[in-house]
Wavefront OBJ file of the C-alpha trace (Angstrom):
o trace
v 80.363 43.088 -190.173
v 77.659 45.978 -190.842
v 77.727 48.663 -188.411
v 73.962 49.168 -186.672
v 73.376 52.547 -187.443
v 69.432 52.035 -187.123
v 69.158 52.375 -190.543
v 67.217 49.924 -192.902
v 69.623 47.799 -195.477
v 68.217 47.142 -198.709
v 69.329 44.102 -199.667
v 68.519 44.454 -203.328
v 71.385 46.823 -203.585
v 73.821 44.363 -203.247
v 75.844 42.995 -206.156
v 74.547 39.739 -207.571
v 76.264 36.943 -205.773
v 76.342 34.232 -209.009
v 78.931 36.313 -210.569
v 81.304 35.181 -207.737
v 79.555 32.155 -206.589
v 78.811 28.802 -208.323
v 76.061 26.625 -206.454
v 77.490 23.428 -206.562
v 75.061 20.716 -204.284
v 72.637 20.858 -201.742
v 74.116 19.799 -198.534
v 71.289 20.546 -196.252
v 67.606 21.492 -195.389
v 66.081 23.601 -192.673
v 62.779 24.681 -191.554
v 64.120 28.450 -192.931
v 65.649 27.762 -196.148
v 68.602 25.443 -197.651
v 72.430 24.929 -197.348
v 74.429 24.959 -200.438
v 78.320 24.130 -200.876
v 79.477 26.792 -203.241
v 82.220 27.599 -205.659
v 84.715 30.701 -205.705
v 84.863 31.315 -209.439
v 87.369 33.863 -209.083
v 89.510 31.729 -206.837
v 88.535 28.318 -206.420
v 88.018 28.137 -202.565
v 84.711 26.558 -201.327
v 82.120 27.542 -198.671
v 78.736 26.893 -197.340
v 75.877 28.928 -198.114
v 72.283 28.708 -196.243
v 69.541 30.587 -198.594
v 66.663 31.636 -196.736
v 63.053 30.800 -198.007
v 61.284 33.637 -198.921
v 58.141 32.940 -196.785
v 59.992 33.283 -193.776
v 62.062 36.573 -194.551
v 60.562 39.660 -192.512
v 61.715 42.811 -192.670
v 63.361 44.518 -189.936
v 64.774 48.399 -189.210
v 68.484 47.667 -187.820
l 1 2 3 4 5 6 7 8 9 10 11 12 13 14 15 16 17 18 19 20 21 22 23 24 25 26 27 28 29 30 31 32 33 34 35 36 37 38 39 40 41 42 43 44 45 46 47 48 49 50 51 52 53 54 55 56 57 58 59 60 61 62
């Protein structure tokens, strides 16, 4: 977890998650986005990830 330092987090500076994760299928939809089953390309583990729709994303200083 990132420390709360009062600085803005620039998400564009994070590495591209598609280098590590592959979307397998959509497992749910909600008001703010979709939930996907994903596969880790490096170790074969599976997880769920929620991807938010850009229209609901707001910029906040943390």
